[in-house]
C-alpha positions as a printed NumPy array, in Angstrom:
array([[ 97.091, 162.946, 176.791],
       [100.892, 162.503, 176.58 ],
       [100.461, 158.856, 177.569],
       [ 98.243, 158.209, 174.546],
       [100.724, 159.881, 172.222],
       [103.547, 157.725, 173.569],
       [101.531, 154.59 , 173.031],
       [100.726, 155.652, 169.48 ],
       [104.385, 156.333, 168.748],
       [105.377, 152.958, 170.178],
       [102.746, 151.262, 168.065],
       [103.925, 153.114, 164.959],
       [107.521, 152.133, 165.646],
       [106.521, 148.485, 166.045],
       [104.66 , 148.573, 162.727],
       [107.669, 150.162, 161.007],
       [109.962, 147.497, 162.435],
       [107.52 , 144.793, 161.408],
       [107.4  , 146.165, 157.849],
       [111.216, 146.332, 157.721],
       [111.462, 142.731, 158.884],
       [108.904, 141.633, 156.304],
       [110.748, 143.514, 153.566],
       [114.043, 141.937, 154.592],
       [112.438, 138.481, 154.506],
       [111.056, 139.129, 151.001],
       [114.46 , 140.279, 149.76 ],
       [116.159, 137.211, 151.268],
       [113.524, 134.918, 149.66 ],
       [113.986, 136.515, 146.233],
       [117.775, 136.196, 146.48 ],
       [117.529, 132.525, 147.519],
       [115.071, 131.702, 144.717],
       [117.239, 133.537, 142.181],
       [120.319, 131.615, 143.246],
       [118.526, 128.247, 143.159],
       [117.03 , 129.007, 139.736],
       [120.401, 129.985, 138.353],
       [121.955, 126.817, 139.779],
       [119.399, 124.58 , 137.928],
       [119.729, 126.54 , 134.697],
       [123.499, 126.079, 134.654],
       [123.37 , 122.294, 135.218],
       [123.961, 120.116, 132.107],
       [125.307, 116.706, 131.144],
       [126.322, 115.286, 127.733],
       [125.594, 111.694, 126.685],
       [127.365, 110.387, 123.57 ],
       [125.422, 108.589, 120.821],
       [126.914, 106.273, 118.213],
       [126.09 , 103.414, 115.828],
       [128.224, 101.374, 113.436],
       [126.862, 100.369, 110.036],
       [128.655,  97.252, 108.752],
       [129.962,  97.113, 105.195],
       [127.921,  95.091, 102.703],
       [129.755,  94.637,  99.423],
       [129.44 ,  92.606,  96.261],
       [126.12 ,  90.857,  96.964],
       [124.187,  89.833,  93.845],
       [120.688,  88.332,  93.761],
       [118.783,  87.171,  90.658],
       [115.078,  86.325,  90.817],
       [113.285,  84.791,  87.817],
       [109.505,  85.186,  87.501],
       [107.192,  83.546,  84.985],
       [104.281,  85.788,  83.989],
       [101.048,  84.317,  82.651],
       [ 98.467,  87.039,  82.143],
       [ 98.649,  89.003,  85.408],
       [ 99.89 ,  86.086,  87.526],
       [103.551,  86.029,  88.566],
       [105.198,  82.86 ,  89.864],
       [108.805,  82.204,  90.823],
       [110.761,  80.155,  88.296],
       [114.205,  78.614,  88.122],
       [114.817,  79.255,  84.422],
       [113.455,  81.027,  81.362],
       [111.511,  78.22 ,  79.741],
       [108.929,  79.114,  77.1  ],
       [108.034,  75.434,  76.755],
       [106.274,  74.063,  73.704],
       [105.015,  77.007,  71.683],
       [101.395,  77.286,  70.548],
       [100.388,  77.789,  66.917],
       [ 98.467,  81.027,  66.369],
       [ 96.279,  80.119,  63.403],
       [ 95.195,  83.736,  62.876],
       [ 98.667,  85.263,  62.604],
       [100.346,  82.051,  61.427],
       [103.102,  82.21 ,  64.049],
       [104.2  ,  80.264,  67.135],
       [103.75 ,  81.937,  70.534],
       [104.216,  80.947,  74.188],
       [101.568,  81.496,  76.869],
       [103.972,  83.507,  79.042],
       [106.915,  85.884,  79.286],
       [109.644,  86.212,  81.927],
       [110.938,  88.931,  84.239],
       [114.361,  88.719,  85.874],
       [115.003,  91.063,  88.825],
       [118.634,  91.774,  89.685],
       [119.467,  93.169,  93.118],
       [122.831,  94.426,  94.357],
       [123.621,  94.469,  98.081],
       [126.365,  97.063,  98.494],
       [126.955, 100.13 , 100.68 ],
       [130.728, 100.381, 100.206],
       [130.472, 103.35 ,  97.845],
       [131.839, 101.356,  94.911],
       [130.4  , 102.367,  91.533],
       [129.544,  98.849,  90.338],
       [128.348,  97.669,  86.932],
       [125.855,  94.953,  85.933],
       [126.569,  93.312,  82.58 ],
       [124.216,  91.059,  80.596],
       [125.771,  88.414,  78.333],
       [124.105,  85.552,  76.483],
       [124.803,  82.237,  74.771],
       [123.033,  81.617,  71.45 ],
       [119.497,  80.26 ,  71.736],
       [120.446,  77.533,  69.301],
       [119.249,  74.213,  67.892],
       [118.398,  72.418,  64.655],
       [121.391,  73.982,  62.937],
       [120.119,  77.54 ,  63.513],
       [119.038,  79.794,  66.4  ],
       [116.204,  81.943,  67.755],
       [118.433,  84.941,  68.558],
       [116.35 ,  87.214,  66.315],
       [113.031,  85.855,  67.594],
       [113.193,  86.949,  71.252],
       [112.881,  90.421,  72.83 ],
       [115.088,  91.488,  75.745],
       [113.871,  94.634,  77.542],
       [116.036,  96.364,  80.189],
       [114.123,  98.366,  82.803],
       [114.845, 100.447,  85.898],
       [112.293,  99.492,  88.562],
       [111.423, 101.823,  91.446],
       [108.759,  99.462,  92.816],
       [107.421,  96.026,  91.915],
       [104.877,  97.596,  89.556],
       [106.558, 100.86 ,  88.49 ],
       [109.457, 100.898,  86.07 ],
       [111.01 , 102.747,  83.144],
       [112.275, 100.998,  80.03 ],
       [115.942, 101.82 ,  79.468],
       [116.351,  99.932,  76.185],
       [114.96 ,  96.99 ,  74.213],
       [117.051,  94.662,  72.066],
       [116.75 ,  91.416,  70.222],
       [118.308,  88.48 ,  72.041],
       [120.999,  88.619,  69.331],
       [121.89 ,  92.221,  70.225],
       [121.688,  91.836,  74.025],
       [125.312,  90.794,  74.334],
       [127.386,  92.886,  76.801],
       [124.602,  95.334,  77.693],
       [125.714,  97.072,  80.902],
       [124.231,  99.457,  83.488],
       [126.015, 101.177,  86.376],
       [125.028, 101.929,  89.96 ],
       [124.583, 105.581,  88.96 ],
       [122.181, 104.706,  86.137],
       [120.112, 102.497,  88.446],
       [120.198, 104.859,  91.447],
       [116.914, 104.762,  93.348],
       [115.854, 101.449,  91.821],
       [117.032,  98.116,  90.452],
       [117.419,  96.352,  87.118],
       [114.628,  94.183,  85.729],
       [114.99 ,  92.371,  82.397],
       [111.973,  91.081,  80.469],
       [112.273,  88.21 ,  77.963],
       [109.493,  87.534,  75.459],
       [109.075,  85.801,  72.105],
       [108.469,  88.1  ,  69.121],
       [104.812,  88.857,  68.444],
       [104.904,  90.673,  65.115],
       [102.743,  93.44 ,  66.621],
       [103.749,  96.99 ,  65.72 ],
       [105.649,  98.75 ,  68.496],
       [105.961,  95.641,  70.685],
       [109.086,  94.047,  69.285],
       [112.645,  95.344,  69.385],
       [114.396,  96.326,  66.188],
       [115.306,  93.213,  64.226],
       [112.948,  90.844,  66.055],
       [110.599,  88.742,  63.937],
       [108.005,  86.117,  64.993],
       [108.637,  82.385,  64.914],
       [106.931,  81.065,  61.798],
       [106.882,  77.907,  59.742],
       [110.292,  78.838,  58.356],
       [111.773,  77.929,  61.765],
       [112.714,  74.22 ,  61.991],
       [110.862,  72.183,  64.612],
       [112.804,  71.096,  67.688],
       [114.248,  72.314,  70.973],
       [116.436,  75.425,  71.205],
       [118.59 ,  76.128,  74.25 ],
       [120.798,  78.951,  75.436],
       [121.594,  80.915,  78.602],
       [122.078,  84.407,  79.964],
       [124.586,  85.555,  82.57 ],
       [124.426,  88.622,  84.837],
       [127.858,  89.726,  86.056],
       [128.514,  92.261,  88.851],
       [131.864,  94.049,  88.631],
       [133.34 ,  96.958,  90.632]])
């Protein structure tokens, strides 16, 4: 009887020791895992990032387009050619108009200005300065723009727009012969009629970029 009790006590003691050992192992494992986790969490490294944007300043591009109906083609000059007699309205008209796109390549922060000047469209002892429309527009895409102002060729001298005024777009200038239609011509523009002497008339326009 006492022998059985001793064996039971020994067995109980072994189980207690086994449980203690298991508990110690669990505690050691948790401590090790905690330390390893903290070591990974604290690890970091910084990598620098940089880029240099070069300065682009004072670049000016001028593109001339001839427009016939809805067809645009690149041109080297504003040439209305030989005008066509409109027998209904009794005036001379071209078959086209022109669009001149002016681009500025600049990221220097300079507040630049674009200035339009012109030389008389002259010939035969007179000129066509009051017969041509000049429309200044701010374009935000090739097909979307807002008219800033419209003048006769005569009154288009020294018309200027700044970088601030053209922010978010670019300057496009349309040139077209007077039509006589209400609301289409600038103030002071009249059509070319039989009171205009026959012959060739020549002039020029200049776009100047200044800081």
